C-alpha positions as CSV (number, residue, x, y, z in Angstrom):
1,M,-193.3,139.8,60.2
2,A,-190.7,138.6,57.8
3,S,-190.3,134.9,57.4
4,S,-186.5,135.0,57.7
5,S,-184.7,135.4,61.0
6,H,-181.3,136.6,62.1
7,P,-179.3,136.2,65.3
8,R,-179.9,138.7,68.1
9,P,-177.2,140.7,69.9
10,S,-175.3,138.9,72.6
11,N,-176.2,141.4,75.4
12,T,-179.9,140.7,74.7
13,F,-179.4,137.0,75.1
14,S,-177.5,137.6,78.4
15,S,-180.3,139.7,80.0
16,L,-183.0,137.3,78.9
17,S,-181.1,134.3,80.1
18,K,-180.5,135.7,83.6
19,R,-184.2,136.5,84.0
20,W,-185.4,133.1,82.8
21,R,-182.9,131.3,85.0
22,E,-184.2,133.1,88.1
23,D,-187.8,132.4,87.1
24,L,-187.0,128.7,86.6
25,R,-185.3,128.5,90.0
26,L,-188.3,130.0,91.6
27,M,-190.5,127.6,89.7
28,R,-188.4,124.7,90.9
29,D,-188.7,125.7,94.5
30,R,-192.4,125.9,94.2
31,A,-192.5,122.5,92.5
32,N,-190.6,120.9,95.4
33,S,-193.4,122.0,97.7
34,F,-196.0,119.7,96.2
35,T,-196.2,116.2,94.6
36,I,-197.9,114.7,91.6
37,N,-200.9,113.7,93.8
38,S,-201.5,117.2,94.9
39,L,-201.9,118.5,91.3
40,P,-205.7,118.5,91.3
41,S,-205.8,121.0,94.2
42,T,-203.3,123.3,92.5
43,T,-204.6,126.7,91.6
44,F,-204.3,128.5,88.3
45,D,-201.6,130.8,89.7
46,D,-198.9,128.5,88.5
47,V,-200.3,128.4,85.0
48,D,-200.4,132.2,85.0
49,F,-196.8,132.2,86.2
50,V,-195.7,130.1,83.2
51,K,-197.6,132.4,80.8
52,N,-195.7,135.4,82.2
53,L,-192.5,133.8,81.0
54,R,-193.1,135.0,77.5
55,P,-190.6,137.7,76.6
56,K,-191.8,141.3,76.2
57,L,-191.2,143.2,73.0
58,S,-189.7,146.0,74.9
59,E,-186.8,143.8,76.0
60,F,-185.6,143.4,72.4
61,P,-183.6,146.1,70.8
62,K,-185.3,148.3,68.3
63,R,-184.2,147.8,64.6
64,T,-182.7,151.0,63.2
65,P,-183.7,151.9,59.6
66,K,-180.2,151.0,58.4
67,S,-180.1,147.6,60.1
68,S,-180.7,144.6,57.9
69,I,-181.6,142.3,60.8
70,R,-185.2,141.1,60.6
71,I,-186.6,139.2,63.6
72,N,-189.5,136.8,63.4
73,L,-190.9,137.4,67.0
74,S,-193.7,134.9,66.6
75,A,-191.3,132.2,65.9
76,I,-189.1,133.2,68.8
77,R,-192.1,133.3,71.1
78,D,-193.2,129.9,70.1
79,A,-189.7,128.5,70.6
80,I,-189.4,129.9,74.1
81,V,-192.8,128.7,75.2
82,S,-192.1,125.2,73.9
83,E,-188.7,125.1,75.7
84,V,-190.3,126.3,78.9
85,E,-193.2,123.8,78.7
86,E,-190.7,120.9,78.1
87,D,-188.8,122.0,81.2
88,M,-192.0,122.1,83.2
89,D,-192.9,118.6,82.2
90,G,-189.5,117.4,83.2
91,I,-189.6,119.1,86.6
92,L,-193.1,117.8,87.3
93,G,-192.2,114.3,86.3
94,F,-193.7,114.1,82.9
95,G,-190.5,113.2,81.0
96,E,-189.9,109.9,79.2
97,G,-190.7,107.0,81.5
98,N,-191.7,109.5,84.3
99,K,-188.0,110.4,84.8
100,R,-187.4,113.6,86.6
101,F,-185.0,116.1,85.0
102,S,-183.2,118.9,86.8
103,C,-182.5,122.3,85.4
104,S,-178.8,121.6,85.5
105,E,-179.3,119.2,82.7
106,F,-180.6,122.0,80.5
107,W,-178.4,124.9,81.5
108,N,-174.6,125.0,81.4
109,G,-173.2,128.4,82.2
110,D,-174.1,131.6,80.6
111,E,-173.9,130.2,77.0
112,Q,-177.1,128.3,76.5
113,C,-178.3,125.9,73.8
114,Y,-180.2,128.6,72.0
115,T,-178.1,128.1,69.0
116,D,-180.2,125.0,68.3
117,W,-183.3,127.1,68.0
118,E,-185.2,127.1,64.7
119,P,-184.6,130.8,64.0
120,I,-180.8,130.3,64.4
121,Q,-180.8,127.2,62.2
122,A,-182.8,129.0,59.5
123,F,-180.4,131.9,59.6
124,K,-177.3,129.6,59.2
125,K,-178.9,127.8,56.3
126,Q,-179.8,131.0,54.6
127,F,-176.3,132.3,55.2
128,R,-174.7,129.2,53.6
129,K,-177.0,129.6,50.6
130,N,-176.1,133.2,50.1
131,T,-172.4,132.3,50.4
132,E,-172.8,129.7,47.7
133,F,-174.7,132.1,45.5
134,L,-172.0,134.7,45.8
135,E,-169.3,132.2,44.9
136,K,-171.3,131.1,41.8
137,L,-171.9,134.7,40.9
138,K,-168.2,135.4,41.2
139,L,-167.3,132.5,39.0
140,S,-169.8,133.4,36.4
141,L,-168.5,137.0,36.2
142,K,-165.0,135.7,35.7
143,S,-166.1,133.4,32.9
144,M,-167.9,136.3,31.2
145,C,-164.8,138.3,31.2
146,Q,-162.7,135.5,29.6
147,E,-163.0,134.0,26.1
148,P,-164.4,130.4,26.0
149,Q,-161.8,127.9,24.9
150,D,-164.2,125.4,23.4
151,S,-167.3,126.8,21.9
152,K,-170.3,124.4,21.9
153,E,-172.3,126.3,19.4
154,V,-173.4,124.2,16.5
155,R,-172.6,125.9,13.1
156,P,-175.5,126.3,10.7
157,L,-175.8,124.1,7.6
158,D,-174.0,125.3,4.5
159,A,-175.2,125.0,0.9
160,S,-173.5,121.7,0.1
161,E,-175.0,120.0,3.1
162,L,-178.5,121.2,2.3
163,L,-178.2,120.1,-1.3
164,A,-176.8,116.7,-0.2
165,Y,-179.8,116.2,2.2
166,F,-182.2,117.3,-0.5
167,V,-180.8,114.8,-3.0
168,R,-180.9,111.9,-0.5
169,Q,-184.5,112.7,0.6
170,S,-185.5,112.9,-3.1
171,G,-184.5,109.2,-3.5
172,P,-188.2,108.0,-3.9
173,F,-188.8,110.4,-6.9
174,L,-185.4,109.6,-8.5
175,D,-186.0,105.9,-8.1
176,Q,-189.3,106.1,-9.9
177,L,-187.6,108.0,-12.7
178,G,-185.1,105.2,-13.1
179,V,-182.1,106.8,-11.2
180,K,-180.4,104.0,-9.3
181,R,-179.8,104.2,-5.6
182,D,-176.0,103.9,-6.1
183,I,-175.9,107.1,-8.2
184,C,-177.8,109.0,-5.5
185,D,-175.4,107.8,-2.9
186,K,-172.4,108.9,-4.9
187,I,-174.0,112.4,-5.4
188,V,-174.7,112.7,-1.7
189,E,-171.1,111.6,-0.9
190,G,-169.6,114.0,-3.3
191,L,-171.6,116.9,-1.9
192,Y,-171.0,116.0,1.7
193,S,-167.3,115.5,1.2
194,K,-166.9,119.2,0.6
195,R,-168.1,119.7,4.2
196,K,-165.6,117.2,5.5
197,N,-162.8,118.9,3.6
198,K,-163.7,122.2,5.2
199,Q,-163.2,120.6,8.5
200,L,-159.5,120.5,7.8
201,L,-159.4,124.3,7.3
202,H,-161.7,125.5,10.1
203,S,-162.0,124.5,13.8
204,F,-165.4,123.2,14.6
205,S,-167.0,122.8,17.9
206,A,-166.6,119.7,20.0
207,E,-170.2,118.8,19.3
208,E,-169.7,119.1,15.5
209,S,-166.5,117.1,15.6
210,S,-168.2,114.2,17.3
211,V,-170.9,114.2,14.7
212,L,-168.6,114.3,11.8
213,G,-167.0,110.9,12.1
214,N,-165.5,108.5,9.6
215,G,-168.6,106.2,9.3
216,N,-171.4,105.9,6.8
217,V,-172.1,109.2,4.9
218,N,-175.9,108.9,5.3
219,D,-175.6,108.4,9.1
220,E,-173.2,111.3,9.4
221,L,-175.5,113.5,7.4
222,D,-178.5,112.4,9.6
223,L,-176.6,113.2,12.8
224,R,-175.4,116.5,11.4
225,I,-178.9,117.6,10.5
226,A,-180.3,116.3,13.8
227,S,-177.7,118.2,15.9
228,V,-178.4,121.5,14.1
229,L,-182.2,121.1,14.6
230,Q,-181.8,120.1,18.2
231,S,-179.6,123.1,18.8
232,T,-182.4,125.3,17.6
233,G,-185.0,123.5,19.8
234,H,-187.0,122.3,16.8
235,R,-189.1,119.1,17.3
236,Y,-190.9,117.3,14.5
237,D,-194.2,115.7,15.6
238,G,-195.4,114.4,12.3
239,G,-196.8,115.8,9.1
240,F,-199.8,115.7,6.8
241,W,-199.5,112.0,5.9
242,T,-197.7,110.7,9.0
243,D,-199.2,109.9,12.4
244,Q,-197.0,109.8,15.4
245,A,-199.7,108.5,17.7
246,K,-199.2,104.8,17.4
247,H,-200.7,101.9,19.2
248,D,-200.0,102.1,22.9
249,L,-199.0,98.9,24.6
250,S,-200.8,98.5,27.9
251,D,-199.7,95.0,28.9
252,N,-195.9,95.4,28.0
253,Q,-196.2,92.6,25.5
254,R,-195.7,93.0,21.8
255,H,-198.3,91.7,19.3
256,V,-197.2,90.3,15.9
257,A,-199.7,89.8,13.1
258,I,-198.5,87.6,10.2
259,V,-200.6,88.2,7.1
260,T,-200.2,85.8,4.1
261,T,-201.8,85.1,0.8
262,A,-202.4,81.4,1.0
263,S,-203.2,78.7,3.5
264,L,-203.2,74.9,3.9
265,P,-204.2,72.5,2.4
266,W,-202.8,74.4,-0.6
267,M,-199.2,73.2,-0.5
268,T,-197.4,76.3,-1.6
269,G,-194.6,78.3,0.0
270,T,-196.8,81.2,1.1
271,S,-199.0,78.9,3.1
272,V,-196.3,76.6,4.7
273,N,-193.5,79.1,5.5
274,P,-195.7,81.8,7.3
275,L,-197.3,78.9,9.3
276,F,-193.8,77.8,10.5
277,R,-192.8,81.4,11.2
278,A,-195.9,81.9,13.4
279,A,-195.1,78.7,15.3
280,Y,-191.5,79.6,16.0
281,L,-192.1,83.3,16.8
282,S,-194.7,82.2,19.3
283,Q,-192.1,80.4,21.3
284,S,-190.8,83.7,22.7
285,S,-192.7,85.1,25.7
286,K,-192.0,88.7,24.5
287,Q,-194.7,88.7,21.8
288,K,-198.1,87.2,21.0
289,V,-198.6,86.0,17.5
290,T,-201.7,85.9,15.2
291,L,-201.6,84.2,11.8
292,V,-204.0,85.9,9.4
293,I,-204.9,83.7,6.4
294,P,-207.5,83.9,3.6
295,W,-210.9,82.2,3.7
296,L,-212.2,80.9,0.4
297,C,-215.9,80.1,-0.3
298,R,-216.8,76.6,-1.1
299,S,-216.6,77.1,-4.9
300,D,-213.1,78.5,-4.7
301,Q,-211.9,75.8,-2.3
302,E,-212.8,73.1,-4.9
303,R,-210.6,74.9,-7.4
304,V,-207.6,75.4,-5.2
305,Y,-207.3,72.7,-2.5
306,P,-206.0,69.3,-3.7
307,S,-207.7,65.9,-3.3
308,N,-211.2,67.5,-3.1
309,I,-210.6,68.8,0.4
310,S,-213.0,71.5,1.5
311,F,-214.2,73.1,4.8
312,T,-217.6,74.3,5.9
313,S,-216.3,76.7,8.5
314,P,-213.1,78.5,9.5
315,E,-213.0,76.5,12.7
316,E,-212.8,73.2,10.7
317,Q,-210.0,74.5,8.6
318,E,-208.1,75.7,11.7
319,V,-208.2,72.2,13.2
320,Y,-206.8,70.8,10.0
321,I,-203.9,73.4,10.0
322,R,-203.0,72.8,13.6
323,N,-203.0,69.0,13.2
324,W,-200.8,69.3,10.2
325,L,-198.3,71.6,12.0
326,E,-198.1,69.6,15.2
327,E,-197.1,66.5,13.3
328,R,-194.1,68.4,11.8
329,I,-192.7,70.6,14.5
330,G,-193.0,68.3,17.6
331,F,-194.1,71.0,20.0
332,E,-197.4,72.8,20.8
333,A,-197.4,76.2,19.2
334,V,-199.6,78.8,21.0
335,F,-200.8,81.4,18.5
336,K,-204.0,82.6,17.2
337,I,-205.4,82.0,13.7
338,S,-207.7,84.6,12.1
339,F,-209.3,84.6,8.7
340,Y,-210.0,87.3,6.1
341,P,-212.3,87.0,3.1
342,A,-210.7,86.3,-0.2
343,K,-211.3,85.1,-3.8
344,F,-209.3,82.9,-6.2
345,S,-208.1,84.5,-9.5
346,K,-207.9,81.8,-12.1
347,E,-206.1,84.1,-14.5
348,R,-203.4,85.1,-12.0
349,R,-203.5,81.7,-10.3
350,S,-203.4,83.4,-6.9
351,I,-205.7,84.5,-4.1
352,I,-206.8,88.1,-3.8
353,A,-208.2,89.7,-0.7
354,A,-211.8,90.9,-0.6
355,G,-212.0,94.1,1.3
356,D,-209.6,95.7,3.8
357,I,-207.5,93.0,5.5
358,S,-206.3,95.4,8.2
359,Q,-209.8,95.7,9.6
360,F,-209.7,92.0,10.7
361,I,-206.8,92.8,13.1
362,P,-208.2,94.5,16.2
363,S,-206.6,97.9,17.2
364,R,-205.4,96.4,20.5
365,D,-203.3,93.9,18.5
366,A,-202.1,96.4,15.8
367,D,-198.5,96.6,16.9
368,I,-196.2,94.7,14.5
369,A,-197.3,93.4,11.0
370,I,-195.5,90.9,8.9
371,L,-196.8,91.0,5.3
372,E,-195.9,87.7,3.5
373,E,-195.7,88.9,-0.2
374,P,-196.4,92.6,0.5
375,E,-196.7,93.5,-3.2
376,H,-199.3,90.8,-3.7
377,L,-201.3,91.7,-0.6
378,N,-201.4,95.4,-1.5
379,W,-201.9,95.4,-5.3
380,Y,-205.6,96.1,-4.7
381,H,-205.5,97.0,-1.1
382,H,-208.2,99.6,-0.3
383,G,-208.2,100.4,3.4
384,K,-206.1,101.7,6.2
385,N,-202.4,102.4,5.7
386,W,-200.4,99.6,7.3
387,T,-197.6,101.8,8.5
388,K,-200.1,104.2,10.0
389,K,-202.0,101.5,11.9
390,F,-199.0,99.4,13.0
391,N,-195.8,100.5,14.8
392,H,-193.5,98.3,12.5
393,V,-194.4,96.7,9.2
394,I,-192.2,94.0,7.7
395,G,-192.6,92.7,4.2
396,V,-191.2,89.3,3.1
397,V,-190.9,88.8,-0.7
398,H,-191.6,85.1,-1.7
399,T,-192.2,85.2,-5.4
400,N,-190.4,86.5,-8.5
401,Y,-193.5,87.9,-10.2
402,L,-191.6,89.7,-12.9
403,E,-190.1,86.3,-14.1
404,Y,-193.6,84.8,-14.4
405,I,-195.1,87.8,-16.2
406,K,-192.3,87.9,-18.8
407,R,-193.4,84.5,-19.9
408,E,-196.9,85.7,-20.8
409,K,-198.1,87.5,-23.8
410,N,-196.8,91.1,-24.0
411,G,-194.8,90.1,-20.9
412,A,-192.1,92.7,-21.2
413,L,-194.7,95.6,-21.2
414,Q,-196.6,94.0,-18.3
415,A,-193.4,93.4,-16.3
416,F,-192.5,97.1,-16.7
417,F,-195.7,98.3,-15.1
418,V,-195.8,95.6,-12.4
419,K,-192.2,96.5,-11.4
420,H,-193.2,100.1,-10.7
421,I,-196.4,99.1,-9.0
422,N,-194.5,96.7,-6.7
423,N,-192.1,99.6,-5.9
424,W,-195.1,101.8,-5.2
425,V,-197.0,99.6,-2.7
426,T,-193.9,98.2,-0.8
427,R,-192.6,101.7,-0.3
428,A,-196.0,103.0,0.8
429,Y,-196.9,100.2,3.2
430,C,-193.7,98.8,4.6
431,H,-191.0,100.0,7.0
432,K,-188.7,97.1,6.1
433,V,-188.6,94.6,3.3
434,I,-186.8,91.2,3.2
435,R,-186.0,89.5,-0.1
436,L,-185.2,85.8,0.2
437,S,-182.6,86.1,-2.6
438,S,-181.4,88.6,-5.2
439,A,-183.6,86.9,-7.8
440,T,-186.4,89.3,-7.0
441,Q,-186.5,92.9,-8.1
442,D,-184.6,95.5,-6.1
443,L,-187.4,96.9,-3.9
444,P,-187.2,100.0,-1.6
445,K,-186.2,99.6,2.0
446,S,-185.1,96.0,1.3
447,V,-182.3,93.6,2.4
448,I,-181.5,90.1,1.2
449,C,-181.6,87.2,3.6
450,N,-183.0,83.7,3.7
451,V,-185.4,83.8,6.6
452,H,-187.0,80.4,5.8
453,G,-186.1,77.0,7.2
454,V,-187.1,73.4,6.8
455,S,-189.5,71.4,9.0
456,P,-187.8,69.4,11.9
457,K,-189.2,66.3,10.3
458,F,-186.8,66.6,7.3
459,L,-183.8,67.1,9.6
460,K,-184.8,63.9,11.5
461,I,-185.0,62.0,8.2
462,G,-181.5,63.2,7.3
463,E,-180.2,62.2,10.7
464,K,-181.6,58.7,10.4
465,I,-180.2,58.3,6.9
466,D,-176.8,59.4,8.0
467,A,-176.9,56.9,10.9
468,D,-177.8,54.1,8.6
469,R,-174.9,55.0,6.3
470,E,-172.5,55.0,9.2
471,L,-173.7,51.5,10.0
472,G,-172.8,50.4,6.5
473,Q,-176.3,50.4,5.1
474,K,-177.3,51.9,1.7
475,P,-180.5,54.0,2.3
476,F,-180.4,55.5,-1.2
477,T,-181.8,52.8,-3.5
478,K,-183.3,55.1,-6.2
479,G,-181.9,57.6,-8.7
480,A,-183.1,61.1,-9.5
481,Y,-186.5,62.9,-9.0
482,F,-188.1,66.3,-9.3
483,L,-191.0,67.6,-7.1
484,G,-193.0,70.8,-7.7
485,K,-196.2,72.3,-8.8
486,M,-196.8,71.4,-12.4
487,V,-196.8,74.7,-14.2
488,W,-194.4,75.7,-16.9
489,A,-192.8,78.5,-14.8
490,K,-191.8,76.2,-12.0
491,G,-188.9,74.8,-14.0
492,Y,-190.6,72.3,-16.2
493,K,-189.8,74.2,-19.3
494,E,-186.1,74.2,-18.5
495,L,-186.2,70.5,-17.4
496,I,-187.7,69.3,-20.6
497,S,-185.4,71.4,-22.7
498,L,-182.2,70.1,-21.0
499,L,-183.3,66.4,-21.2
500,A,-184.4,66.8,-24.9
501,K,-181.1,68.4,-25.8
502,H,-178.9,65.8,-24.1
503,K,-181.0,62.7,-24.6
504,N,-178.1,60.8,-26.0
505,D,-175.6,62.0,-23.4
506,L,-178.0,60.8,-20.6
507,D,-178.7,57.5,-22.2
508,G,-180.4,55.2,-19.7
509,F,-181.2,58.1,-17.3
510,K,-184.6,58.0,-15.8
511,L,-186.4,60.8,-13.9
512,D,-189.4,60.6,-11.7
513,V,-191.5,63.7,-11.5
514,F,-194.1,64.4,-8.7
515,G,-196.6,67.3,-9.0
516,N,-200.0,68.6,-9.8
517,G,-201.0,71.8,-11.5
518,E,-202.8,73.7,-14.2
519,D,-200.3,72.8,-16.9
520,A,-200.0,69.1,-16.1
521,N,-201.6,67.8,-19.3
522,E,-199.6,70.0,-21.5
523,V,-196.3,69.2,-19.7
524,Q,-196.9,65.5,-20.0
525,S,-197.9,65.6,-23.6
526,T,-194.8,67.6,-24.5
527,A,-192.5,65.1,-22.7
528,K,-194.2,62.2,-24.4
529,S,-193.9,63.8,-27.9
530,L,-190.1,64.2,-27.3
531,D,-189.8,60.6,-26.1
532,L,-188.2,61.6,-22.8
533,N,-187.7,59.0,-20.1
534,I,-189.8,60.8,-17.5
535,N,-192.2,59.1,-15.2
536,F,-194.9,61.5,-14.1
537,Q,-196.7,60.8,-10.8
538,K,-199.2,62.8,-8.7
539,G,-198.0,65.3,-6.3
540,R,-197.2,64.2,-2.7
541,D,-195.6,65.4,0.5
542,H,-191.9,65.6,0.3
543,A,-191.6,63.9,3.7
544,E,-193.3,60.7,2.5
545,N,-191.4,57.4,3.0
546,S,-191.6,56.7,-0.7
547,L,-189.3,59.6,-1.4
548,H,-186.6,58.8,1.1
549,G,-184.7,56.4,-1.1
550,Y,-184.0,58.9,-3.9
551,K,-180.4,60.1,-3.9
552,V,-180.5,63.1,-6.4
553,F,-183.0,66.0,-6.4
554,I,-182.9,67.9,-9.7
555,N,-184.3,71.4,-9.8
556,P,-183.5,73.4,-13.0
557,S,-185.9,76.3,-12.1
558,V,-184.8,79.9,-12.5
559,S,-188.1,81.5,-11.6
560,D,-187.9,80.6,-7.9
561,V,-186.9,83.1,-5.2
562,L,-185.8,80.4,-2.8
563,C,-187.0,76.8,-3.5
564,T,-188.2,75.1,-0.3
565,A,-188.0,71.7,-1.9
566,T,-184.3,72.2,-2.5
567,A,-183.7,73.0,1.2
568,E,-185.7,70.0,2.2
569,A,-183.7,67.7,0.0
570,L,-180.4,69.0,1.4
571,A,-181.8,68.5,5.0
572,M,-182.5,64.8,4.1
573,G,-178.9,64.3,3.0
574,K,-179.5,64.1,-0.7
575,F,-177.6,65.5,-3.7
576,V,-179.1,68.6,-5.3
577,V,-178.4,69.6,-8.9
578,C,-179.6,73.1,-9.5
579,A,-178.8,76.1,-11.8
580,D,-176.1,78.6,-11.0
581,H,-178.8,81.3,-10.2
582,P,-179.2,83.9,-7.5
583,S,-182.2,82.0,-6.1
584,N,-179.7,79.2,-5.1
585,E,-177.1,81.4,-3.6
586,F,-177.9,80.3,0.0
587,F,-177.4,76.6,-1.0
588,R,-173.9,76.9,-2.6
589,S,-172.1,76.6,0.8
590,F,-173.5,73.1,1.2
591,P,-171.1,70.4,-0.2
592,N,-174.0,68.3,-1.6
593,C,-175.3,71.2,-3.7
594,L,-174.0,70.9,-7.3
595,T,-174.6,73.9,-9.5
596,Y,-174.3,74.1,-13.3
597,K,-174.0,77.1,-15.7
598,T,-174.4,75.4,-19.1
599,S,-176.4,72.4,-20.4
600,E,-173.2,70.4,-20.8
601,D,-172.3,71.2,-17.2
602,F,-175.8,70.0,-16.2
603,V,-175.0,66.6,-17.7
604,A,-171.7,66.4,-15.9
605,K,-173.3,67.3,-12.5
606,V,-176.0,64.7,-12.9
607,K,-173.5,61.9,-13.7
608,E,-171.3,63.0,-10.7
609,A,-174.3,62.8,-8.4
610,L,-175.4,59.4,-9.6
611,E,-171.9,57.9,-9.3
612,N,-171.0,59.2,-5.8
613,E,-172.4,59.3,-2.3
614,P,-173.5,62.5,-0.6
615,R,-171.4,63.9,2.2
616,L,-172.7,63.8,5.8
617,L,-173.9,67.2,7.1
618,T,-172.2,68.8,10.0
619,P,-174.2,70.0,13.0
620,E,-173.6,73.6,11.9
621,Q,-175.0,72.9,8.4
622,R,-178.1,71.3,9.9
623,Y,-178.6,74.3,12.1
624,Q,-178.4,76.7,9.2
625,L,-181.3,74.8,7.5
626,S,-183.5,74.8,10.6
627,W,-186.3,77.1,11.5
628,D,-184.5,78.1,14.7
629,A,-181.7,79.7,12.7
630,A,-184.2,81.1,10.2
631,T,-186.1,82.8,13.0
632,Q,-182.9,84.2,14.4
633,R,-182.0,85.7,11.0
634,F,-185.5,87.1,10.6
635,M,-185.3,88.8,14.0
636,E,-182.0,90.4,13.1
637,Y,-182.6,91.5,9.5
638,S,-186.1,92.7,10.0
639,E,-185.0,94.7,13.1
640,L,-187.8,93.0,15.0
641,D,-185.4,92.2,17.8
642,R,-184.8,95.9,18.3
643,V,-188.5,96.7,18.2
644,V,-189.4,93.9,20.7
645,N,-186.7,95.0,23.1
646,G,-187.9,98.6,22.9
647,E,-184.9,100.0,21.1
648,N,-185.5,102.9,18.7
649,S,-183.7,102.2,15.5
650,A,-184.3,105.8,14.5
651,A,-182.1,107.0,17.4
652,K,-178.4,107.3,16.5
653,S,-175.5,108.3,18.7
654,N,-172.5,110.3,17.8
655,N,-168.9,109.6,18.7
656,S,-169.3,111.3,22.1
657,G,-172.1,108.9,23.0
658,K,-174.8,111.5,22.8
659,L,-178.1,110.1,21.5
660,I,-179.8,112.0,18.7
661,R,-183.3,110.9,17.7
662,N,-183.8,111.7,14.0
663,S,-187.5,110.9,13.9
664,L,-188.3,113.4,16.6
665,S,-185.7,116.0,15.6
666,M,-186.3,116.6,11.9
667,P,-189.0,116.1,9.3
668,N,-188.4,113.1,7.1
669,L,-189.2,113.8,3.5
670,T,-189.2,110.0,2.7
671,E,-192.1,109.5,5.1
672,L,-193.9,112.4,3.6
673,V,-193.5,110.8,0.1
674,D,-194.5,107.4,1.4
675,G,-197.7,108.8,2.9
676,G,-198.5,110.6,-0.3
677,L,-198.0,107.4,-2.3
678,A,-200.3,105.5,0.1
679,F,-203.0,108.2,-0.2
680,A,-202.8,108.1,-4.0
681,H,-203.0,104.3,-4.1
682,Y,-206.1,104.5,-1.8
683,C,-207.8,106.8,-4.2
684,I,-207.1,104.7,-7.3
685,T,-208.1,101.4,-5.7
686,G,-211.4,102.9,-4.5
687,N,-212.5,103.3,-8.2
688,E,-214.1,100.0,-9.5
689,F,-213.4,100.9,-13.1
690,L,-209.7,101.4,-12.5
691,R,-209.6,98.2,-10.5
692,L,-211.0,96.2,-13.3
693,C,-208.7,97.8,-15.8
694,T,-205.7,96.6,-13.8
695,G,-206.9,93.0,-13.6
696,A,-208.7,93.0,-10.2
697,I,-211.5,90.4,-9.6
698,P,-214.9,92.1,-9.8
699,G,-216.4,92.8,-6.5
700,T,-213.2,92.4,-4.4
701,R,-213.2,96.0,-3.0
702,D,-215.6,94.6,-0.4
703,Y,-216.5,91.1,0.7
704,N,-219.7,89.5,-0.5
705,K,-222.8,87.9,1.1
706,Q,-221.3,84.4,1.2
707,H,-218.3,85.7,3.1
708,C,-220.6,87.4,5.6
709,E,-222.3,84.0,6.2
710,D,-219.1,82.0,6.5
711,L,-217.2,84.4,8.7
712,Q,-220.2,85.8,10.5
713,L,-219.5,89.4,9.4
714,S,-221.7,92.4,9.2
715,P,-222.6,93.5,5.7
716,P,-220.1,95.9,4.2
717,Q,-222.7,98.6,4.1
718,V,-222.9,98.4,7.9
719,E,-219.2,98.4,8.4
720,N,-218.8,101.3,6.0
721,P,-222.2,103.0,5.8
722,I,-222.9,105.3,2.8
723,Y,-225.1,108.0,4.2
724,G,-227.8,109.4,2.0
725,W,-228.6,106.2,0.2
């Protein structure tokens, strides 16, 4: 039988109802003749009588061939039997709470409650659906006959748009050829403006009009391309070099790995600042933090670490680092410290990794990577692509390597090659690059922001000095000083030149210099030969009590990216005399920072600082120098806040509010180029001869036996077996 049911003719219902009412009356009379207690003695005649209540097929009218009524007799039979059995239960006293029901409660005249039957309900429901379907069909037919007022069809790309997109995506090649980014942007804007001019002559769809706004040209072009590709149903899932299957977070907590090129007790910016960054990032419950630092063998430790400090195990060095940090931040920082094998290069005066650093970060923690000095870390990197293993890779540029290299023999030629190598590795291995100041080279994917702060210890020293000054005391009892690593590139050359040129103008001026370094003997002998009034002393911590009484900090360096000592001196409430240089741009807003442009201006600023008292810092100025503010700036400019909060920076919305995901809508030629550059770099750094030709330390493609013993590592041949040997 068909599953659908339709109402039966009314005369059929009338005949059936009369018969059933008579049968039920007879059944009621029989039921009155016995009680519940007499049920066991009842014969099966009553049961047979109830079974005879089932309607006969002959009583239903036969369906003619032209009739569209289809009756589900099995459903009707079951419904009738269930109704009769319920009536029997009520008559015999089996209702709810043993309440007796009379037939008058179920029957009310000739029109019965059969309209509540399941077949009738199904028919009404199906009839309503058919009615709605007919109404929709009628409306669709009307709409087909009429011209649509607003077409939502997205127009295809024209030649100017395709050419503009090609030029913009060819940025990596043009940049390597020396074509500046500004020129590419102007070309793209000129080509795309033709499209916007056509908008005045032709009527576009509502979708296109929302995409073509008045915002950034690159964003408008991205949205335009994405809307066209989405209208065609195209979806880009990655290419030959790219891998869309990133690390999956199972615990809904982000993992941040901070990789740096130096560690305490070497007092350098790349060891101190990443340590503070790890401590302050770990304060948030949204992410777990791991600080990845180099481990040097005993022989290299003696060359690098001051005061003959050395460690026999990584655990011993970790205890030293945590104790040093806890004394300066005033709170317990919960983060993990991991070590990777490295060697010290005496020629480059820096630490170079031995082997693949990324292998020392477990895959379960490979989520967000912060590469402190990304160019330095990746010069000889031979391992996994950072951007392929991690979801988001941020590079923080600390050092102006080009300025240092230019001071060496054949420096101009070396700087030319290093500049392009730095562009190469940062483009290939980073999603975002932060430059502390504009003193560094213009790297791909980079923004400029000071994301460093000063230790809370220096701010407390400044607050105490300001409190003493308000009480009428004179905390500054000494004159001027300079503190920094004693190498020529750290400002010593400029300092000696200025003092020698204006020795007569600064008659009676005395300067105390604190520092250790490879050029200490040469610097001191040069100053002595020029008969300069400079008192050289060993290097010490800037927060020592012996340095609190100095009023003026002099820093003539033009090789720094952002001098940490300058920020610390300002935090302690001192005057700072520094060069008018991009590296000092962040400090110009502070009233105690005195910048000079010429040597004569230098003399005037020094005299001004010695003759006056520094101004008191405002709470806002103190906050700008703190690591809390620096961390907030870092989260914003690195787009880490969006990543941690689960926002997709690649998704953009048009003016109508519709979200368009570029990364999933269209192939990105920039990512394709970056992947190719990373693969080429991997091939080159895998050749030992090419590594040595570019100045790599011999044997740094893999870690050595001593590293295996110190860090309890498996031999490189086991980690990367060479089959057939």
